N, C-alpha and C positions, 0 to 999 in steps of 0.2 A: 219620241221615246229616247231616254238617255242611253248613251253608249254603255255597254257592259264593262265594268272595270277589268283591267288586265289582271289575270291570275298570277300571283307571285309564286316564284319557285320556292322550294323548301329551304334552300340556303338563304334566300332573301328574307323569308319569314323568320328563320332562326336568328339572322342578324338583327332584325327589327326587335325581336324579343330581348336580346342582350343589350342592344343599344337604346332600347325603349323609344325608337324612332317612330313607332306606331302611335305614340301618345301625342296629343295635340301640343304644340309648343307653348310654353308659358310666355305671356307678353313681357316685353323688355321693361316696361314701366314697373311691373311687379318684381321682376328679377333684380332690378337696380334699386329697389326701395330699401332704405337702410333699416327701417323697422322690421320689414319682412326678413331681411338677412339676419338680423339679431334674433328674431323669433325662431328661425330655422336652426341657427347655431345653438341657441339655448336648448331647443328640443333635442338636437343631436347629442349635446352634452349630457342632458338628463338621461337619455337612453343608455349612454355609455356608463354613467354612474350607477344606473339601476342594474345593468349587467354585472358590473364589478361588485355591487352590493350583494346581488343574488349568489354570485360565486363565493364571496366571503362567508355569507350566511350558511350555505350548504357545506363548505369546507369546515367551518367551525362546528357545525352540528355533527358532522361525521367524526371529527376529531374528538368531540366531547363524548359521543356515544362509545367510541373505541376506548377512550380513557377509562370509562367505568365498566367496560366489557372487554378487557384486554385479551381474553381467550379467543376472540374472533380472529386475531392476527398474530398472536404470540402464545407461548407455552412456558410454564415454569421450567427451570433448568432440570430439575429431577424428572419431571414428566417427559420432557423432550428426550433425555437420555434413556429413560426406562422404555419408551416406545421404540428405541433402536437397539434394545437388548443389553443395556448396561445396568445391571441390577445393584446399583450402589446409591447411597444417600450422598449425592454430589454436593448439595448446598452446604453441608456441614464443613466442607473444606474451605469455605469462604466467609468473610466477615460481613459482606453486604447484606442488607435486610431483605432485598428482593432481587433475584437474578432471573431474567426472562429471555427466552430465545425467540427471535422473530421468524415468522413464516416468510421466507424470501420470495415466494411466488404469489403471495396474496395481493390482488389488485388494490386492496384498501391500505396496504402497508404505507404508502406515502402520507396518508392522512394521520396514521398512527405515529409515525416518526416525527411528523411536524408537530403534532400535539404534545408528544413527550418532550420534544426539544424546548417548546415554550414552557411547559410545566417545570422542567429542570432548570431552565433559564431564570424563571421567576423565583424559584427556591434559592438559587445561587445569589440572585439580586437581594433577596431578603437577608441572607447571611452576611452580605457586604453592606447592609443598611442603605440600599439604594431606594430612592423615592418612587412613588407610583408613576410619575411622569417619565422617569427613565425606563421603567418596565413597559409602559405603553409605547415608547419610541422604539425599543428593541424588538418588540413582539413581531411586527411584520417581517423584519429581517430574519429573526430566528426561525419563524414559521416557514418562510420561503426556503431557507437553507435546509431545514429538516425535511421539507417536502421533496426537494431535489435529491437529498440523500436517499429517501425512500424509493424514488423513481430509479436511481442508480442501482439500488439493491435488487430491484425486480429484474432489470434488463442486463445486469452484468453477466457476461459469459464465463467469468473466471470461477472455476469450481472451488477454489480455495480462498476466495476473497472474503475472509472472515474479519470481523472487527467488533469492538465493543464500545458502548457509549455510557459514560458515567461522569459524575462531578466530584469535586473535592469535599463533599459533605462528610460529616462524621461517619465512620465505617458502618455503624449499626443503623444509619439512616439512608444509606445509599441505595439507589435503584440502578441496576445494570441491565443494559439491553444488548444482546449478542446477535449479530448477524452470522449464522453458522455457515460452514462449507456445505457443498452439495452432499446429499446422503450417499450417493453411489460413486464417489470418486475412488479411483484406483491408485496404487502406488505410483504407476507411471504418470497419472494426472498430477499427483502430489509433487513429484520431482520436476515435472515440466513447469509448473507454476512456482514451485518453492525454490528450485535450484537452477532453472533454465536448461534442464537436460531434456532435449527433444528426442527421446528414444522411446520406442514402444515395446521393447522386448527385454526390459530389465527383469532379471530373476535373481532372487536372493537365497540365502541358506534356508530360511523358513518360508512357509507358504505366503504368497503375496496377499491373499485375502485376510489372513490373520494379521499381517503387518498393517494393512490398510485399516483394519478395525481399531488397532491401537493408535494409529496416526490420527484417526478422527477424534478419539478421546483426548489425545495430546493437544490437538488444536482447540478443542472446547475448554480444556483446563487452562491452556495458555490465555485465551481470551477472557475467561472469568477471572483469572488472576489480575488482569489489567484493571478490573473493577475495584480491586482492593488497594491499588497503588496510588501514590501521590502524583497529582498532575503537574507538579512543579519540578519533579525529578527529571533528569535527562532521559530522553527516549531510549538511548542505548542501554542505560542501566535497567530501565523498566523491562525492556525486551529480554535482557539477560536473566533477570529475576523471574519473568514469566516462563521462560524455557526451563530454568532450574527447578522451579516449583512444580511445573507440570510433570516432570519425571520423578520428583519426590513423591507425588501422589500416586503415580503409576506404579511405583515400587510397592505400594500397599495393596494393590489390586489382585495379587496372586497369580500374575502372568508367569509363564515359564521364564527363568532367568536368561536362557539363551535367546529367546524370542525378544524379550525386552531389551537385551543388550544390542541386538541387531537393529532394532528400531532407534535406539540411541545413536548408533553409528550412522544410520541413514540421515537422521536429523542433523547430527554434528557435521558430517561431511557435506550434506546439502547446504547448510549455512555457510560453510567455507567456500563452496563453489559459487554461491550467489554473491558473497561479499567480494571475492577476488575478481570474478568475471564481470560483475555488475558495478563494482566500485562503491556500493552503498555502505554507510557506516552505522546506521541505527540498528540493523539486524545482524551485526557481526558478533554473534553470540556463541559460536562454536567453541572458543577457548574457555568461556565461562562454564561450559558443560564438562570441562576436563580439570577443573580446579575447585577449591572450596568457594564459599560464598564471595562473589566479586565486590570490589569497591567501585565507587564512581570513577576513580582514576583508572582502574582496570578496564572498565567498559569503554572509556574514551581511548585508552591506549590500544585496545583490541581493534576498534574501528579504524583508528589512524594508521595502524600497521598494515592492515589488509588494504586500505585505500592507497598507501604508498606502494605496496606490491602491485596493485592493479595499475597504477600509473606507470610504473617501471615496465611491466609486461606489455602494456598497450603501446608505450613509446618504442620498445624494442621490436615489436611486431611491425611498426611503421618503418623503422630503420632497416629491417630485413625483409622488406616487402618482396624483393626479387628472389628470395630464398624459398618461398612457398608457392605451391600450386595456386593459381588464381581462383580456383573453385573451393579452396579450403576455407571452412568457416573461421571467423575471427577468434572464437573461443578456442578452437583447436590449435590455432597458431600460438595463443597465449600459453597453452599447455606445453607445447614444444619449447618455447622460450624459457618457461619455468624449469624444464629438464636441462636446458643448456646452462642456465645459471648454476644449477647443482653440479653438473658434470665439470664445468670450467672453474668452479670454486669462486665465483664472482662475489658471493655474499658472505664469504667465510669470516670476514672481519666485522660483520654487522649482525649481532646476535638476534635482534628482533626480526629483521627482514629474513634472515636465514631460517629461523623457526617458522615464520609465516609461510615461506616458500615450501618448507618441508611439509607443513600441514596441507597446503594446497596440492602438493604432489601425492600425499597419502590419499586425499579425497579423489583425485583423478584416477589413481590406481584402484581404489575401492569400486568406483563406478565402471571402470574399464573391465574389471572382472565380472561385475553384475551384468554388463551388456554383452557378455560373450566375446570380449575383446573387439567390440565394434565402435567404441567411443572415439578412439583415435588409432591410426595405423602406425606401423613401425617406421622409424626414421633412422637412416644409416649412420649419420655422423653429426652429433650435436655440436661438435667443434666448428661446423660450418656456419652456425648462427653467431653473428658478431654481437657480443655483449661486452667486449673489451672497452668500448667507448665510455662505458659507465665509470670506469676507474681512471680514465685519462683526463688531464686538465682540459677545460673547454677552450677550443680554438676559435676565437672570434676574428672578424675582419679587423685589420689594424685601425687604430684611432686616427681619423682623418684630420680632426681639428687641433690635435695636440701633437707637436713634434716628438718623435720617439726619445730624443736626448733629454728633453725637458719634462718627461713624464714623471709625476710625483710618485713616491713610494706609497703603498697602501697605508691608510690611516691605522694607527694602533688601536687594538681592541680596548674598549673602556674597562677600567678596573671593576672587579666584582664588588658589590656593596659590602660594607663591613658587617660582620656578624653582630647580632644584638648582644649587649652585655649580659653576662650571666650573673645571677645573684649569688 
């Protein structure tokens, strides 16, 4: 009688399952056979292609279904706003033929954004007289990018991460797709994401909920305005125009003047805080809200001026590192340096920088009051912050390779070009 086989432990049996060691070994002559190897590789490749084909077919089918049934994952602009209690005909304020608002939590959203990206891409290709081959080549790239955008829209934790998608089609033929902010964002949420103010107790002259309601409408008007703009214009100018137009429409809504004025102040000072603390140039629109319709030059100048102030403040913070408490946030240090520049008159001879610094100071004081004077604490002597180095000639190490006595004088500045002759 044959000996009873030794019973394998659970761990051994589990190992055999994963390693497939319980299967009888394949003879070497079969393993090393070239025809067998080619057949196995071909079969494996076919399985991979079938899987990719099935994924492509399912994705295309879903995108096609959603294209013809957009209400599954999006809503018309007017219906979206009406559902949130804004009883206005919003679409009449825009030229685009179709403005839709995406459902940012719908799991089918990536398939919809991918499909709309391809559709708009093909329409743009037709307007530029591109051939079918070009459209076929760009389709997988555009589809993948649109799908990734949809996935990002679902999983983004930013309550204010709003944006719009449109093309340079004629205004009356444009389709605009808006990814809205979260429905329940608060004023504090808005300023945390919008201006980088991480405070939870901001209180303003008017009720915070009433302010948040207008801010939501402002964001939606701003994004819809992007759908009517030229895509070849500078981003800074388009952002300035979107802010200006949003408030132009809000002024027709019948809000109390004092409430709307405070909302304008919040947005204006918030834009200033974000531009100076963050150093971004494309959303430096606060000055455009204080003047008449801006030009492209104004938009570039606004961004450049705030960026210069940002660089000066950040550099001065570094130069005065030993003057601040090590636990003080970097943004608060920039606020103190800004006050030192004002107190010491460092920018008196530079009108653009002086005005930009004054706008930044007004913004910090506005939010200091709203925070119950918790944004930054008192500082005894702003003269202790060293900003004099900004006005002194740069002292570099002596030139080592050129003897001091033979150093050449600086080259003369080239002559300005002659003015064109006048007729």
